[in-house]
N, C-alpha and C positions, 0 to 999 in steps of 0.2 A: 060640461066644461071641465077641463083638466088644468091642474096646476103646472103641468109640464108643457114645454114648448112643442109645437107640432113636429119639429125636426127630431126631437127625442122620442116622441110617441111613435114615430114611423120606424124607428130602429128595430131590427130583429136579428136573431142569431144568423150568422152566415151559414152557407151550405156545408162547410167543413164541420162546424159544431153540430149541425143537425145530424150528420152521419156519426160523428165520433163521440158525442157526449154520453149517450146511453150505452156505448160499447167500449169505452176507453179502459175500463177496469178488467176487461176480458183478457186473461193471460195468454189465450191462444191466438189472439189477433197479431198479425204482423203489420205494424203501423207504417204505412206509406202515405198517411194523410197529412201529417204535420211537416214543417220545414226543419227537420233535424235528423241527424244520424244517430248511431249508437256508439260512437267514439266519445269517451268522457272528456271533460275538461282536463287539461294537462296537470300533472302533479305540481309543477312549479307554480302555477296560478293558484291552486288550492293551498299550497304551503304558504305562499305570500299572504293570502287572505287570512289564513288561520293565525299567522304571526301578527297581522294587523289587529285582529280581534284581541289577541293576548296582550298587545301593546296599548289596548284601549283606544284605538282609532275608531271611535264609535260616535263621535260628536259631529256637529255641523261642519261643513266645509264651504268654500266659496260656491255660491249658487251656480256659477258657470263651470264648476269643476276645479279640482285641485290644480294649483299652478304646475306642479311637477308632472302630472298626467297630461295636461294640455301641452306642455312643452315636449313630452315624449311623443304625443300624437303628431305634433308638428314635425319632429325629427323623422318619424316613420313616413309621413306623407312626402316630406322633402326627398328622402332617400328613394322612395318607390317611384315618384314621378319626376325627379330631377327639378325640384322647385325650391323656393325659399318663401314659405307661407308666413304671413304675419301672425304671430302667436295670438294676437288679440282677435283674430277671426274665428278662433276655435272655442266652442262651448260644449260641455258635457252635462246635459240636463238630467240624464237618466237613460231610459231605454231609447232605442232607435225609433220605436213607434211613438214614444212621447215627443221626440224631436220632430216627427212628421206632423203630429197634432199642433205643436207650437208653430211650425212653419205655416201650416194651413190657417191658423188663427191670425197670423201676421198679415195675411193678404185678403182673405175672404170674409164676407159678411152677407147679411140679408140683401138681396138685390144684385149681388155680383154673380159671376159665372166662373166655374172651374172646369178644366179639362184634365182627364185622366187617360193616359195611353194604356190601352188594355189589349189582351187580357191582363188583369192586375189583381193583386191580393185584395180581397174584398174589404178589408179594414180601411183601405185608402179612400174608397168612396164614402164610407161612413165618416171618416175624419173630415172630408170636405163637406159632407151633407150637414153635419151638426153645426157648422158655422152659419147656416141659413142660406148658403149659396146654392144656385142651380148647378148640378153636376152632370157632365156629359162625357161619354167615353168615345175615344177614337181608337178603333180596333186595328191591330196589326193584321197584315194579310199573309197568306201562305203563297209565296212566289218562288218558283224554281227550286222547290224542295226545302225551303227554309222560311222561318218567320221573318217578316220584314215590316218595318214601319214606313209607310209612304208619307214622307214629310208634308207633301202637298195636302194630304187628307187632314193632317193635324192643323196646318195653318188655315185651311179653309173653314175649319170649325170654330175659329176664334171669332168672338163677337166684340162689339164696343165695350161691353162690361166684363170681359174676361180679365180676371185678376191673377190667376195662378194656373200653371200647367205642371202636371206631375209626370215624371218619367222615371221608370225603374229599369236600370241596365247594369249588369245582366238581369234579365227579366224573370221574375216569378209570376207566371208559371211556364213561359214558353222557352226560356233560354236564349231569347233574342238579345243581341248586343249592339248597342248604338256605336257607330264609328265616329272618329274625330271630325270628319268633314260635316257630318250631319249635326254634330254637337255645335260646331261653329255657326252653322246656318240658323239653327233654332235659337241659340243664344243671341245672335244678332237681331233676330226678329223680336225676342222678348225685350231686349235692350231698347229697341226703337219704340215698342208699344208700352213700355213700363209694366210688363207682366212679370210676376215672380215665378221663376223656374225652380221647382223643387225636384232635385235630382237624388233619387234613392240609389246609392251605390253600395249597399250592404253586401252584395255578392261580388265585390270588386276583385277578390282573390280567387273566386271559384270559376276559373277559366282554365282551358285545357291546352292551349297552344302558346301561351305567353304568361308573363309574371302577374299581370294585372290587366283588367279591362280598361279601355279608354275612359278617361275621367274628365268631367267638366272643369276640374281644377286646372287642367292643362290648357284650357282655351279661355278661361274667364279672367277678366281684369279684376283688381282688388275691390272695385265698387260696382261690379255688374250685379243685376238683380237675380242672383242665383244663390240658393242654399244647397250645398252638397251634404248629404246625410249618409252616415255609415255607422258601423259598430262592430261589436265583438262576437255577436251571436253565431254567425255562420263560419267565418274564417278560423275562429279559435274555439269552436264548439262550446259556446257560452250562452246558449239560448235562455237558460233560467236565471242568468245573472242580471239581465236587464240593464245593460250599459252600452251607450252609443255616443256619437259625437255629431256636431254640426260645424260646417265651415261656411261662414256668412260674411258679408261686408263688415269691416270693423266699425263702421259708423252706426251699426245696429247693436253694438255691445250692450248699451244700457237697457234697451228694450229686451234683449235676450236674457240679461240678468234678472229683470223684473218678471218676465214670463217663466223663467226657470224656477224662481222662488214661488210664483203663484201656483204652478202646476205640481211641483215636486220638492221644493226647497233644496234642490240639488241631489245628485246621485249619492247613494250611501258611501261613506268615506272608505270603509274597509274593502268594498267592492272595487273602488277606484284603484286601490293598491294592487288588487289582483289583476286589473286591466293593465296596469303598468308592467306587471310580470309577463303578461301575454305578449306585449310588444317587445320586451327585452329578451325573452327566451323562446318565443313561440314559432319561429320560422320552420324548424323541423316538423312541428305539428301541422302547420299549414301545408307543407309539402306532402306529408303523409295523407292528410285528408283529401287533398286534390287528387292524389293517385287513386284513393278509394272511390271518389266520385267519378273519375274518368272510367274506371272499371265498371261501376254501376251503370253508367250511361251505355256502355257496350253491352251489358247484360240485357237491359231493357230493349235496345235495338235488336239484339239477337232474337228475343222472344216475340217482339211485336212488329219489327220492321218489315216482315214479309207476310204478316197475317192478313188474310183476305178481308176480314171485317174491320181492320184497323188502318187508319191513316195517321202517320206519325212523322214529325220533322225532327231531325237530329239536333239536339240543343247545342248552342255555342258556349253557353255559360250557365251559372247557377247549378242546381242539382235536381232539376225537375224535367219531366216529360209531360206533354199535354196532348195525348192522342185523342183522336175522334173515333168513336165506334159508330159505324154506319148503321142507319135504321135502328137506333137503339131504343126509341121510345123515351120513357122518362129516365134521364141519367141519374136522378136522385134515387129512384127505385133500383137502378142497376148497381149503384154504389152501396146502398143499404143491403141488398141481397148478396152482393159479393162479400160484404163483411159478415153477414149472418151465416151464409152457406159455405164459404171457403176461408173465412177468417183472415181476409186481407182488407185493410182499410185504405181507401183512396178518397180523394176529394172531388165532388161533382163540379163540372165545368161551368154551369150556369152562374155559380157564385163569383166567378172572376170577371163578370160583365156580360153585356148583351152579345149575342151571336155565338155563344159557347155551349149551347144546350145539348150538343152531342159529344162534348169533350169531357174528359176527366183528368185530374192531375195525379201524377205518380212522383213521389219523392224517392230518388234512387241513392240516397246517402247512406243507407244501411250497409252493414257488412255483406259481403258477396254471397255467402252461404244462405243467409236469411233472405236476401233479395231474390236469389235463384228459386228458392222454395216459394216465395210469394208470386213470382212470375209464372211458375209452373201451375200453381193453383188458379191464377188469373186467366191464363189461356184456357184451362179446363172449363172455367166458368163462361168465358166468352164463346167457346165452341158450342155451348148449349143454350146461350141466350138467344131468344127468338127475334127474328127481324120483324119490325113493326112499321 
């Protein structure tokens, strides 16, 4: 008998960690396994944070986030989407992943059921599972050369005890992007069934043909059962800063304050100052990074798009490709040997949900010279990898 709950005992490192943990210190590795590039956080953000430390902004703040940061997030979202969001809907609890855990805890419990649109970042399934809920994946399909969510697949998987649905758009790892008409239909369904829709939009600025991806904020009423989650990690190159936000119905403000205090006692004060600087000065940096990511996507497609062993869909957003290697055998072994023999780190596809056992994920956010070298090594390795 264990002192731990069964849901906790069942947890294990995801496939990304299994490949990366023992190799992460190797200086020869070109890391395409994590969701970050090699552009550093902007100097304006770092300077504002340093000043905040010098000014002794090191004490507790509101558990839902500093008022000035929440107002600046409101202004940012209003300008980006043409909205007038109620400031009371915005919470800054800490990292985006923390926000996902809080949202999961708000709806799921033992005996309930949660749906995850997949392929999906493996930590999402873990966040759902630790609530005690049953977790089921609804996989995107590859149709007409692109990743697509067939909404009927998702709706058909809903059970009487389904309490939450998770959607990440633009999607890590496929680059799929949900369109407004689909968002409206799914939200209407969740409204009627009283299902919490958790919309992870952290890649909302990492799109290549428009300023931002379609957002549930544009289709949701103020009291709809949807929590839109985003943050600073991706668009502003702030992965290590661990700060994100939630937009939820204002009627849940007290619960969000209590949960934020329970989980994290609020985001670090000085980091919130840096986050404000990102919103105030960061648009040139966002544009620069999107241009780098667009070029990275082209490089990946150049190397893998016509390869006889590879099936790959061109991503619409985010900064990942999710190719399938035909007759690969163990994709975990493929990724481990690619790292050991060619010093290129990628993530095995099985960790992103069922049905992805022949896929692997590539992050193409790195500078183009490093990415080209990584792809050259990868193709060399694929060419000698035996069909099984």
